[in-house]
C-alpha positions as CSV (number, residue, x, y, z in Angstrom):
1,M,66.7,110.1,50.1
2,D,63.8,110.4,47.6
3,E,60.5,109.7,48.8
4,T,58.8,110.6,45.5
5,R,55.6,108.5,44.8
6,W,53.3,108.4,41.7
7,T,49.4,107.8,41.4
8,V,48.6,105.4,38.3
9,E,45.1,105.7,36.7
10,V,43.8,104.8,33.7
11,D,40.8,107.0,32.5
12,Q,38.4,104.7,31.5
13,S,36.4,106.9,29.2
14,A,39.4,107.1,26.8
15,C,40.6,103.3,26.7
16,L,39.6,101.8,24.0
17,G,40.9,98.2,25.6
18,T,43.8,97.8,22.8
19,G,45.8,96.0,25.3
20,V,48.9,97.5,24.5
21,C,49.9,98.4,28.1
22,A,48.7,94.5,29.5
23,S,51.0,92.7,26.3
24,V,54.1,94.9,26.8
25,F,53.6,96.0,30.8
26,P,51.9,92.7,31.7
27,A,52.8,93.5,35.8
28,R,51.8,97.0,35.4
29,F,48.4,96.7,33.7
30,G,45.8,94.3,33.4
31,L,42.4,94.0,31.0
32,T,39.1,94.0,32.9
33,R,35.8,93.8,30.9
34,G,38.0,95.2,27.8
35,K,39.2,98.1,29.7
36,S,42.8,98.5,31.3
37,R,43.6,98.8,34.8
38,P,46.6,99.7,36.5
39,L,47.2,96.4,38.9
40,H,48.8,98.9,41.4
41,G,47.4,102.2,41.9
42,E,50.8,103.8,43.1
43,S,54.6,103.5,42.3
44,G,57.7,104.8,43.0
45,P,59.1,106.6,39.7
46,D,59.3,103.8,37.1
47,A,60.4,104.1,33.6
48,E,58.2,101.7,32.9
49,L,55.1,103.6,33.9
50,L,56.0,106.1,31.7
51,D,56.9,104.2,28.5
52,A,53.3,102.7,28.9
53,A,52.0,106.0,29.5
54,E,53.8,107.2,26.1
55,L,52.8,104.1,24.3
56,C,48.9,104.1,24.9
57,P,47.1,105.2,21.3
58,M,44.7,106.9,23.2
59,G,46.5,108.7,26.2
60,A,44.4,106.9,28.7
61,I,47.3,106.5,31.1
62,L,47.7,108.7,33.6
63,V,51.0,109.2,35.8
64,R,50.8,112.0,38.9
65,D,53.1,112.8,41.2
66,R,50.9,112.3,44.8
67,A,52.5,114.8,46.4
68,T,51.2,117.4,44.6
69,G,49.1,116.3,41.8
70,V,50.6,117.3,39.1
71,N,50.9,115.2,36.0
72,V,53.8,113.5,35.3
73,L,52.5,112.1,31.8
74,P,50.8,112.9,30.3
75,E,52.5,116.4,30.7
76,D,50.4,119.6,32.0
77,D,50.4,122.5,29.4
């Protein structure tokens, strides 16, 4: 049984509030005071989260493995 969990954050200093994530994935992201925020701070592995992180023009969406803290996206160098 795979119990992998991811944490989802938005780097508020990098977010420009373009709303791409909220418009494409409204069940995952919202806008508050002109900045994106995840509606759920934790998730199982999910292609939508990866898509949102890749679509963010500022790379402000951070998806990490909860157990290890290693970035899923953007990938650690």
